[in-house]
C-alpha positions, 0 to 999 in steps of 0.5 A: 081882222083889224090893221094898223100902221107900223110906226111911221112906216106907212105899212099897214099890218094885221093886229095879229102877227103869225109867229113862226117859232113853232114851225120846225123841230122845236114845235111842229115838224110836219112841213106840209101841215106848217104850210097849210096853217100859214095859208090858213092865217093868210086866208084869215086876213093876217098879212104879217109873219115874223120869224127868226134864223135861229128858230129850229136852226133855219127850218122855220124860215124854210117852211115860211119860205115854202108857203110864200110863192104866190103870196109874197107881194101881200105879206110883210115879212119879218125875220131876225138875226143874233143867235148862234147858227151852228159852230163858229166863234163869229157865227152870232151877235150883232157884228157887221161881219155876221149881219152881212153874212147871215142876211144872205142865208135868211134871203135864201132860206125864206125864197125871197130877195128882200125882208121887211122889218129885219130885226136885231134879236137881242142887244150884244154888248160886244158890239158898238151899236154904230156897227150894227146900224151901219151894216143894216143901213148898207142893207137897206140901201142895197134893197135887200131889207126894207126897214130895220128893228130891235127885239127885246131891247132895254129902253136906254138901248133903244134911245141910244140907237136913235141918238147914233142914227141921228148923228151918224145919218143912219137907218133907225129902228122903226119897231121894237119886239118886246115881251108883253102879256098880262103877267109881263108888264114891266115894259109899260114903265119904259120901253112902250113910252119910248117906243111911242116917243120915237114913233116906232111900232111895238110887235109884242111877243108871248102875249099868252106868256108861254101858255100861261094865259091859255089856261094851260096850267092849272092849280092841282094839275101837272105840265101837260106833256104836249105843252111848251113848258114840258118841251122847254123843261126837257131841253133848257133848264134855264127857261125851265124856271117859267114853268116850275109850278112850285115856285112862289111866282108861278103860284101867284100865276096859278091864282091869277089864272083862276081869276082871269078865267072868271073875268073872261067868262063875265066879259063873254070870252075866254082867257086866251082871247081875253089876253090876246085883246088885252095886249092890243089896248095899249096905244103903242102896240101895233101887233101881237104875235100869235105862235100856234103849234097845231091847226087847232091852236091856230083856229082858236087864236084866229077866233079871238081876232075881233074880241074887244075889252071894255074899260070895267074889264081893263080895270079888273085886270089891272087889279089882278096885275098892276101896271108896270109889274112882272110876275116872274123875273124868268119871263123878262126876256133878257138879262142885262149884262151889268148884272153879270158877276164879272160886271159886279167885281173888281 
């Protein structure tokens, strides 16, 4: 397992970060099995775990917390805040009120007295970034949080956050967690250059594009019933667009998958390992998040930890999906409120 420094924090993290979104009812509700998977990842050299309060409404954090005793000092533990947690108009967002309240629940569920990177899961147009950073700064000074970061923030909002941090003497975001894969390259145009400019670390999510780059969806085949696409389609019609095999964008993905499978074979690896290794080739990327649901998936992902790609393979991937491209808008990860109909009408 390779290790890289997270931005300018001095903290060394594994280039594979164990994502815990699949731990809990949304993915795998077998708690002992999930705990065993966490221990397997740690034994393989992973020292970085990422979760969020909203993953299975707190269950993911609880499962991670139960796996940590005896390992906490070696683990860099990240979680996130923003999404709605139960009923109540103010049980969500990036307000000081909610952050101060919700960090206590995350600490309790994780069974720890501090969080390493505490990340803001999405921007909140209703909250001034100064209020958010002020609350996060207080948590750092109280010792409940070591560092703070953002997730899926547009480039201009990352820049704005650093402007506010500098002028108000507040903690700054030391990491950004954007979507990034061979099919989702739009962040190469602005987010990754900004991350590099400000000395942040990029912790990229969905490197397999929701299973597309693991070869889960193939031309002439239906969605596998146990796939993420099938589960998402059953509960979230909006996200289901990512896996609608009839759309023009996803037809292009199906064609690209076949080419990538051939390219991986020529490189002596699999499409899964090729896709994970590719994300780690961009200089600002510190770590790529793997999100296994089963022990078998975890074993396959870990087997690709040492795969490297030569320049010819990288060039061939660029020919298939050009730098800065986004194959499907459904994979963007964040819809700007500026595009909402209410923002575009007098």
